[in-house]
C-alpha positions in Angstrom: -10.6 -27.4 4.3 -8.3 -26.1 7.0 -8.5 -22.8 8.8 -5.2 -21.8 7.2 -6.7 -22.4 3.7 -9.8 -20.4 4.5 -7.6 -17.5 5.8 -5.4 -17.6 2.7 -8.6 -17.5 0.5 -9.8 -14.4 2.4 -6.5 -12.6 1.9 -6.5 -13.5 -1.8 -10.1 -12.3 -2.2 -9.2 -9.0 -0.5 -6.3 -8.4 -2.8 -8.3 -9.5 -5.8 -11.4 -7.4 -5.1 -9.4 -4.3 -4.2 -7.5 -4.7 -7.4 -10.7 -5.1 -9.4 -12.1 -1.9 -7.9 -8.9 0.0 -8.7 -8.8 -1.4 -12.3 -12.4 -0.4 -13.0 -11.9 3.1 -11.5 -8.6 3.5 -13.4 -10.2 2.4 -16.6 -12.9 5.1 -16.2 -10.5 7.9 -15.3 -7.9 6.9 -17.9 -10.5 6.9 -20.6 -11.9 10.3 -19.5 -8.4 11.8 -19.3 -7.5 10.6 -22.8 -10.5 12.4 -24.2 -9.6 15.6 -22.4 -5.9 15.4 -23.3 -6.7 14.8 -26.9 -8.2 18.3 -26.9 -5.5 19.9 -24.7 -2.3 17.9 -23.9 -1.1 20.7 -21.5 -3.7 19.6 -18.9 -1.8 16.4 -18.2 -0.4 17.5 -14.9 -3.7 18.9 -13.7 -5.4 15.5 -14.5 -2.9 13.1 -13.2 -3.9 13.1 -9.5 -7.6 12.7 -10.5 -6.7 9.8 -12.8 -4.6 8.0 -10.2 -6.8 8.3 -7.1 -8.6 4.9 -7.7 -5.3 3.1 -7.7 -5.0 3.5 -3.9 -7.6 0.8 -3.2 -5.4 -1.8 -4.8 -2.5 -0.6 -2.7 -4.6 -0.9 0.4 -5.6 -4.4 -0.4 -1.9 -5.3 -0.9 -1.1 -3.7 2.5 -3.7 -5.8 4.2 -2.3 -8.9 2.5 1.2 -8.2 3.8 -0.1 -7.4 7.4 -2.5 -10.4 7.5 0.0 -12.9 6.1 2.2 -12.2 9.1 -0.6 -13.7 11.3 -1.3 -16.8 9.3 0.9 -19.0 11.5 -1.5 -18.5 14.4 -4.4 -20.0 12.5 -5.0 -23.4 14.1 -8.7 -24.2 13.3 -11.5 -23.5 10.9 -13.1 -21.0 13.2 -10.0 -18.9 13.3 -9.8 -19.1 9.5 -13.3 -17.7 9.1 -12.5 -15.0 11.7 -9.6 -14.1 9.6 -11.8 -13.7 6.5 -14.2 -11.5 8.6 -11.2 -9.4 9.5 -10.3 -8.6 5.9 -13.9 -8.1 4.7 -14.0 -4.4 5.5 -11.1 -3.7 3.2 -12.2 -6.2 0.7 -15.6 -4.6 0.2 -14.6 -1.0 0.7 -11.7 -1.4 -1.7 -14.0 -2.8 -4.4 -16.8 -0.3 -4.0 -14.8 2.8 -3.4 -12.5 2.1 -6.2 -15.3 2.0 -8.7 -17.2 5.0 -7.3 -14.1 7.1 -6.8 -13.3 6.5 -10.5 -16.8 7.6 -11.4 -16.5 10.7 -9.3 -13.1 11.5 -10.7 -14.3 11.2 -14.3 -16.8 14.0 -13.8 -14.1 16.1 -12.2 -11.8 15.3 -15.2 -14.4 16.5 -17.6 -14.9 19.7 -15.5 -11.1 20.4 -15.6 -11.3 19.9 -19.4 -13.8 22.8 -19.5 -12.2 25.0 -16.8 -8.6 24.2 -15.9 -8.5 26.4 -12.8 -11.0 24.0 -11.0 -8.5 21.1 -10.7 -7.3 22.0 -7.2 -10.9 22.4 -5.9 -12.4 19.4 -7.6 -10.0 16.9 -6.0 -12.0 17.0 -2.8 -15.0 15.1 -4.3 -13.2 11.9 -5.1 -11.0 12.3 -2.0 -14.1 12.2 0.1 -14.7 8.7 -1.2 -11.1 7.8 -0.4 -11.9 8.4 3.3 -14.1 5.3 3.3 -11.4 3.2 1.7 -9.1 4.4 4.5 -11.7 3.4 7.1 -11.9 -0.1 5.6 -8.1 -0.3 5.7 -7.9 0.8 9.4 -10.7 -1.5 10.5 -9.1 -4.5 8.7 -5.7 -3.7 10.3 -7.3 -3.5 13.7 -9.3 -6.8 13.3 -6.3 -8.7 11.9 -4.3 -7.6 14.9 -6.9 -9.2 17.2 -6.6 -12.7 15.7 
């Protein structure tokens, strides 16, 4: 296996795992919102941001793939390929984990908005705090891929 192939596998895993985290989070938020909206369809606008928050991890994984693919030409050996995998691991893992847990957090906020609509602006802070860690993973992976 060449360093190039190892680096490509790392990029693919990053996009895949970030996408899986987003899909699981979105599944959870979408299901919760559907339940709340079946009771009161007028809450659609209040719930939309909470529902979509876990989608960002998939976008971050895609951003890392675009940035990282620009450096693939510099991979000349297996060691550099593994270094490349290590560079995308922060986004890979943070995207997977935060997507899932941000979805879980947002679900509880969606249920709370279903009971008291005026809370929607205040409750966004809880899943947004989890977003911070996805952003940290994004920044670290950008910094590390720039070093290779």
